N, C-alpha and C positions, 0 to 999 in steps of 0.2 A: 232394352229388355224390360226395365222397370216401367217405362212409359206404356208398353203394351199391356203389362199386368194391371196397371192402374185403369186403363181405358177399356179393358175387356168388358163385355156386357154383363158377365156374371161376377165380375170382381166385387161389387158391393155385397153380394150374397156370401162370397168367401169370407169377407171381413166380418159379416154378421155371424157366420158359423164359428169363426175364431173366437169372437166375443162370447158366444153361447157356450162353447167348449171351455173357455177360461172360467166362466161363472160356475159351470158344472163342476170343474175341478176344485174350485174354491169351496163349494158346498160340500164336496166329498172329503177333502183333505185338510182344510184350514178351519181351526177353531176360532171363531170370531169373538168368543167370550174373553174379555180382557183378563190377563193374569196379573194379580196384584199380590205381592208377597207381604209377609208380616213386617219386614223392615221398611217396606214401601219404596225405598230409594236406591238401595245398593245391592250388588250381587254378592254371593257368598264369598267370593275370592277378593272382594274389594278391601283394601287396607283399612278403610274407615269402619268397616264392620268387624274387624278383628278384635277390637277391645271388648265389644259387647259379647262376642262369641267366647272369648277367653273368660270373661266373668261368668257366663252361663255354664261353662265347663267347671270352673272352680266352685261355683255356688249353684248346684243344680236345683231347678224348681220348675213348676208347671206354669203354663199360660193361664192367665186369670181373666175372668169376665165378671163384671159387677152389675148387679140388678138393684136399682133403687126403688123401694116400695114405700109409697106415701099414703097415709091414712087421711082422707078428706072428710070422713064421717064423724070422727071423734069418739069412737067406741074402742077402747084399748083391748078388751077381751076378743071382740070380733076381729080386730086387726091382727092380733097374735094368732088366731086360728087360721086366718087367711095366709099369713106368712108361713105357718107350718104346712099348710096344704101346698103352697108354692114350692117350699123346700123339698117336699116329697116328690112333687111332679118333676122338678128340675133334676133331682137325683136319678130319676128313671130314664133321663134322656141319654141316648147313646153318644158317647164322647165326653160326657161329664164324669169326672173322677170322684169329686166330692163337693158338697155344698155346705157352707157355714152360714148360719143366720142366728137371730136372737132366740130361736126355738131349739138350736143345737148347742149353743154356748152362752154362758153368762157374761154379757158384755158390761154389766154395771160395775164390776170390781176389777176386771182384767185389764191391765194396760195394753195388752195385745188386741183383744177382741173389741175393746172400746174404740180403738182407732180404726179397726177394720169394719165393724158393723154399725156403729153409731154415726150420726151426722149432726151438724149444727142445728138442724131443724128437728125438734123433738117429735114431730109427727111422721118422720121418715127414718127408715133404717136401710142398711145394705144387706144384700145376700152376696157372698163371695163364692164364685164357682171356679174350681180348678178343672181345666179341660185338657184334653190330649192335644197332640200336634196335628190333628186332622185338618182337612180342607175347610176353611170358614164358609165356603159356598154350601157345604153340606150341614155343618154344625149350626150356623146362625139361623137358618129357617126352622130348624127343630126347636131352638130356644124361643124364637118368635111365636111359634105355634102354641107353646105352653103359656107364654105371657098373654097372648090374645084370648086363650080359653079361661085364664084365671083372672085377668085384669078387668076391672069395672071402673065406672066414674068415681066410685068411693074408694077404690083401691088402685091408685095410679102407679104404673110400672114403667121404668126407663132402664135400658140396658146399654152398657158401654164396655170398653176394653179393646185391645188391639184387634182381635178377630172381628169384632163388630164394625170397627172403623174400616178395616180392610174390605169387608164385604159390602159396606155401604158405598165406598169409593168404586168398587168393581161394578156394582149395579148402576151407578150413575154413568160410568164410562160406557157400559154396554147399551144402556138406554139411548145415550147420545149418539153412539156409533150407528145404531139402527135408524133412529128417527131422523137424524141430521143427514145421514147418507141418502136416505130416500127423499127428504125434503130438498136437499141440494140438487139431486137428480131432476126433480120436477121443475125447480126454479130455473136451473141452467137451461133446461129444454125450452121453457116458456120464453126466457130472455133471448135465447138464440133465435127462436121463431120470430119474435118481435123485431130483432135487429136485422136478420137476413131474409126473413119471409120466404124461406125455402125449406120444404119438408126434407129434401135430401141432405141439406146442410145440417139440419137438426138431427136427423137420423145418423149421419156420419159422425157428428161431434159426440153424440151420446154413445154410439157403438165404440168409437175409438177410446173415449175416456173410460168406459167400463172395461174394455179389454186391457187398458193400461193398469187400472186398479187391480183387476184379477191377476194379471201378470206379476205385479209387484207383490201382492199377497202370497202368491205361490213361490216366488223367488225368496222372499224373506223367510217364509216357512221352511224352505229347503235348507237355508243356512242357519236355522235354529232360532229365529227371532219370532216370538209370539206377540199377539196383540197385548199391549201393556198400558202403563200410565200415559205415555206420550204417543205411542204408535196407534192408539185408538183414533187419533185424528188423521191417520195416514191416508185413508181413502179420500177425504176431502182435499188434502194437500196434493195428491197425485192427480186428482180430477182437475184441479186448477192448473197445475203444471202442464198437463196435456192440452187443456183449452188454450193456453197461451200460444203454443205452437200452431194450433188449429186456427186461431183468429188471424195471426199474421199470414199463414198460408192462404186463408180465404181472401184477405185483402189484396195480396199480391196476385192471386188468380183473377180477381175482379179487375185489377189494373191491366193484366195481360189480356184478358178477354175483351176489354174495352178497345183494344187495338185491332180487333177483328180477327185474331188468331184462331185457328181451329181448336177444338176442345183439348186434344191431346197435346198440342204445342203450348196452349195456355197453361195446362196443368204442369207440363215439364218446365216451363219458364218460371212458374210460381215456386216450384220446388227448388229450382236452381238458384233463384234470387233469395229465397228465404233460408236456405240450408246453412249458409255461413253464420248468419246471426243466430239461428237456432242452435247451432253447435256450440257457439261460445256462451249463449245463454244457458244451455244445459251444463256446460263445463263450470260456469260460475255457481249455478244452483247445486251442482254436485259438490263443489268445494265448500259451499255454504253449509251443507249438511255434514260433510266430512269434518268441518271444523269442530263439530260437537264430539268427535272421537277423543279429543284431549280431555274431556270431562271425566271425573271419577265416578259420577253417579250413573248407575246402570241404565236408567230410562233415557238419559241424554245420549249415551253411546248407542243404544238401540235405535233411537230416532235418527241419529246420524247415519248409521248403516242403512236403515230402511229408506230414509229420505234420499240417500245417494243412489240406491237401487231404483227408487221411484223416478228420480230425475232422468236416469238413462232409459228406463222403460217407457216413460212418457214420450220422449223424443222418438224412440224406435217405433212405437205404435202410431204416433202422429204421422210419421212419414211412410210407414208400411201400409196403414189402413185408410187413413182419411182421404188421400188423393183419389181413391176409388170412387168416392162420392162427389167429388168436385165437378161442377158443371153439368150434372145430370138433372134435367128438368128445370133448368134456370136459363132465362134469357140473358144474353150479354148486356151488361150495363155500361153505358158510356160515362166515363169519368172526365170531368173538366177541371183541370188543375192549372191555375195561373200562378206565375211567379210575381209576387207583389214586390213593390219597391220597399226596401227595408232600410231605414236610417236610424240606427241605435243612438239615441241622444239621451235626453233627460228621462224619458219614459222607462227605458230598460233599467237605467240606474235606479229609478224610484222603486220599480218592481223588485229588482235584486236586493235593494236595501231593505225593503219590507220583508222579503223572504229571510234575509240574514238576521233581521231583528227577531223574527219568530223562532228561528233555530237557536239563537243565543238565549232567548227567554226560556225556551224549552230546556236548554242545557243547564240552566240554573237549578232545575229540579233533580239533576243527576245525583248530587250528594244525599238527597232525601229518599233515594230509591230503597225500598224495603225488600231485601232478598232473604229475610229471615222471618217469614210470616208464621203466625201461630197455627197449630193443628186445626183449630176450629174454623179457620178461614176456608177450609176445604168444603164447608157445608154452608148452605144458604141461610142467611139471618132470619128469613121468613119461615123456615121449615121447623116443624115440631121436633125433628131430630136435633137440630142445632140448639134449640131452646132447652131440650132435655140434657144435652151434653154440657151446655153452659151451667145448668143447675148442678150437675154432678161434679163439674170442674170446680165450682165454687165450694161445694161440700168438701171435697178431698183431693182435687186434682185429677187430671186426665192423661197426662203424658209421663210414662215411666222414666225414671232416672236412677241408676244404680251407682253407688260410690263405694269402692273397696278401700278400707283404711287399715293402717298398721299403727301400733303404738310407736311414737317417736323415740322412746328409750328402749324399744325392743321387748316390751312386756307382752305376755300372753292375753288373749281375749277373755280368758276365764279367771284373770286375776282381779282382785277387788279394786286396785288402783285404776286399771284400764276400764273396768266396769263403770267407775265414777266418771272417767273422762268421756266414755261413750254417752253417758247420760247428759253431760254438759254439751256435747255435740248435738245430741237429740233435741235438747231444749232450744239451742240456737237455731237449728233448722226449722223447728215448728213455729218459731217466732217470725220467720221470714215470710213476707206476703206472697212470694212466688211459690211457696212450698205448701202442699196439702198434707196428706197422710204420710207419715214416716214410720217404717218398720225397720227394726235393727236388732242386733244381738242384745242390746240393753233392754229393749221392750220384751224380747223373748225370755230373757232371764228374769225380768221383773214379773212376768206372768208365771214362770215356773216357781218363783219364791212364794207365790200365794197358795201353792198346792199343800195338802196336809203333810206335816213333818218336813217340809222343804227347808225350814229354817235350820234344821240340823245337818243339812248337806252343803258341801262346798259348791261353788259355781261350776267347777270342773265336773263334778258328779252330775249336776243338773243338766249340763250339756251332754254328758254321756247318755243320760236317760233320753234326752230329746233326740239323740242320734239313733236310737233303737228302732228296729223295723216296726215295733208295735205302735210307735208314735209317728210313723211315716218318714222317719229320718229328717224331720223338719229342721233340726239344727244345722244340717249341711247346707241349707239355703241361706244361712246367715254367718257361719264361721267355717273356715277350712279345717280339715281333719287334724292338722297339727296346731290349730288354734293361734296361728300367727297373724291371720287377717280376718276382718269382719266386713260384712256387707250391709250398707244402709240402702234400703229400698224406698225410694221417694216417688210420690205422684205429684207432678208439677202442675201448677195452675196456669192455664193458657189464656184465661179471660181477664187477667189482671195485668196492669201495666207496671211491671217492676224492673224494667230494663231489658236489654237484649239478652238472649240466651247466654252469650259469652260473659256478659257482665254478671248475670245471675250465678253462673257456675263458678266464676272467679270469687264471687262473694261466699259461696258455699264452701269452697276449699279454704278460704280464710277462716271460716268458723272451725273447720277441722284443726287447723294449725293452732288457733287460739285454745282449743281444748286439749292440745298435746298429742294430736293424732296426725298421721301422715296420709293424705289421700293419694293412694298409689295408682288408682285407675278409675275412669268413669265410663259408663256405657248406658245403653238403653235408647229408646226412641227420642227422648229429649236431646240427648247428646248427638244422635245421628242427625237430627234436624239442624242443630247448630253447625255441624260440619257441612251439611248440605247447603246451608245459607252461604257459608264462605266459599264453597265450591261453585255455586251459582254466580257469585260476585266475580270470582277469578275467571270463570269460563266466559262470562260476558266480556271482560276486559281482554283476555288473551284470545278467545275465539273470534270476537268481532274485529279486534285489532289485526290478528293474523289474516283474517278473511279479507280485510281491506288491502293488506299488503299483497296478497295473492291476486286481488283484482287489478293491482297496478300492472302486472304482466299481461293480463287479459285485455285491459283497456289499451295498452300500448299496441298489442297485436291488432286489435280492432280498429283503432283510430290512426295508428302510424304517425302520431303527433304527440310530442311531449306536452304541449299546452293543453290539448284536449284530454290527454290522460290525467293531468293534474286536475282539470275541471271535473271530469267524471268521478274521480276518487273523492273530491271535495263534496260533490252532490250526493254520492253514495253514503259518505260519512254522516250526512245530515239525517239519514233515515233512522239509524239506531239512536241518535241523539234525541230526535223528536219523540220516538216511541218510549224510550226509557225515561226521558225527562218529564214527559206528560204523566207517566205512571208515578214518578216521584212527586210531582205537584199535586196529583189527585189522591195520593196516599194509597194507591192500589198495590196489592201484594204481587211481587214478582216471584211466584212459587216455581216448583220444579216443572209444572205443566205449562206455565205461562212463559218461562224464560226463553225457550227456543223461538218464540214468535219474532224476536228481533232478527235472528239469523234467517228465519224463513222469509220475512218481509224483505230483508236486504237481498237475499238470493233471488227472490222473484222480482224485486224492484229493478234489479240490474238488467233484466230482460228488455224492458222498454228502452233503456239508454243504449244498449247494444244495437238493437234494431234501428234506432234513430241514427246512430253514428255510422253504421254500415250503409244506411240509405244515403246519408250525406256524401259518403265516399263514392258511392256509385253514381250519384248525380254529378259529382265533380269529374269523375273519370269518363263516364259515358256521354254526358251532355256538355261537358266543359264549362259548367256554371262556376261562378266565383264563390268565395266563401259565404258572403252574406246571402246571396240568392239560394245557394244550396241548402243552407240551414233553414231559411224561411220556407222553402218548398218541402223539405223533408219533414219539418214540423207539421205542415198542413197534411201531408200524406200519412203521417204516423199518428195523427190525432185520433182518427177513428178507431184503429185497432188498440191503441193504448187506453183510450177511454172505455172501449168495450171490455177490454180485459179488466180494467179497474172496476167497472160496474159489476161484472160477474164475480170477481173476488169479493167485493164488498157485500154483495147479496149473499153469496155462498157462506162466507164466514159470519155475516150478520145473523144468520140463522142460529149461530152459537149463542147469541144473546138470549135466546129462549130456553137455554139449558137451566136445569135446576142445580147444576154443578158449577159453583163459582169459578174454579180454575178454567173450565172450558169457556165460560163467558169472557174471562179476562184474556184468554188466548185469542179468541175471535176479535175482540176489540183491538188488541195489539197488532194483529195482522192487518186489519182494516186501516188503522192509523198509519202503519208503515206503508201500505199500498197507496193511500192517498198522498202521502209525502213523496213516494217514489214517482207517482204520476206528475206531481207538481215539479219535481226536479227534472224529469225527462222532457216535459212539454214547455216548461217556462224557464227554470233556472239555467239548465245546460244550454239550450239554444241562445238565450239572451247573453249568457256569459261568453259563449263562443263568438257570437256576432260582435259583441262589444270588444272582445279581445282583438278580433280581426280588424275592426274599425280603428281601434287605437294604433295597431301596427301600421295600418295604411296611412294614418295621419302622421305617424312618426317617420315613415319613409318619405312622405311628401315634404315634411319639414327638413329632412336631411338633404333631399334633392334641391329644395329651394335655397338652402344655405350654401 
């Protein structure tokens, strides 16, 4: 039944109609604009986010955006007029609650506004914007429009804050999604045309891949997964997964057609021969993505679900649509395959030893792998945005960290003794090189004491006044209503080398204890990034380790040999070792977007090995070849599809190197590195190891017989 459907003269047009319908459905129902939340990494129900949310509930406050205004002309009066005009213009923006600047508050005497508005550079000051919880995609363009209209070469303006960072990441992801998807489509088409020189093969490959991509997007949207931090690369991943099935189907069809079989029989035989290896390749890829479900970070889990859906959809579309194009308008090509004599002696041992040395050397870099990169590494060093953020980071920090404290002896935050302890903690924090601006109850009370007649009022009364609606209840952002806890709001510097985040936060809690305060809770983006770094590290160990264990079962089913299973797993283990080790040696960041690359490369790399081992087994069963000859011939027959797949993957993900978004570039490089390693393991290490093992066993049997 399927063979008739594949060979019907109108079958290709049905496949094209399915692809067009899928693309139309994606255009109608799927929002391809990436969703990037303010916390960047975690879902609202993740335990890692709970501390930050609890702090936000106990110490309510608004989201902040900072604008750095620099005077490059040296005219203080004109500069102040420009800041005033900018303040008024920003205040009129919908979504901005209020704006503080040197024209609204006296920063020269106030311990509060001097920290908020002044910078180490006397030619620059800050404007602090409190904004609502609206969509950064709407707010940030409004703010940018104001800055573009007011800013001049003599009045340089830079904007930062969590909404700005979120929007910049979203824009980078969307630009890469559109540009690289189209570029990959064109490049894959050109390469397929050069390799196979058949318009129908190219049309079939592109039709099938686009249908698989649209099907995946529709299914993931149906289960509630939007395009996000990691799923922005989903289209390219599914494209490659589908191409892998297509390439092996094409090669087996060429082999069948070379025997002179009619088209329908050649297509049927190609499908029959390829199906087993394709199924297990899909299963391992499915497991590879499913291994990401153990991660606590929401983007990793979403990629795990979407990738698993994509793996199943890729195989379904490859076998449902692509055979309708096979053999149409193509002359049968005669294939000449000879079985070479293969005597594994010193040469295989030398090659294997060289591969082993490379893997070991790469593995030395594993302890140096950086899974805790700074927030600034998400932006290109050459970009004006990165340079501006670094300047603001050095001024007063860029990554928020909140520390809730209590008095160790149970005192209230409005007592004089605790007030002195908070100032001691404040002074220690500001002396730390990793800490920028620090706002706290001590700073708030210090500012309040400068007001007229404030010296006649107690600290408790000053806090009561600061809690009043007339003053915007500002005190509630720093102390709880019962005055038993206070909040220190820090902006951490990402551009200085002051230790890992965990080391820095341990150091900060030590300052609190030295001051007589108990740090009861930490939260904020800086803390979330620390937790994310540890989650990435653990997910790499647990996810990759568990994935290799799962592959043991698949390798056993495919090879039906304990020796080959062990060799396959050993070769597969080398893939993440090389990828992660090279990243460690080069000092490249393994961030949230880059970290799944090892799983993706491992999942895709196992395809070649499975097809190779299945081919060996068929040669032994169907032709009765011995072990050495079957591995030699299988390697020759599989070299073309494996190398073609490797070339297409490298070219497709190589386009990522043109991205202006560093995590996307690192992701592409990691997949390419893993793919090249996988091809080497499949075509060199595994066949030579298997042949050498068979040769040694044969010699052992001869020795026993002779004895």
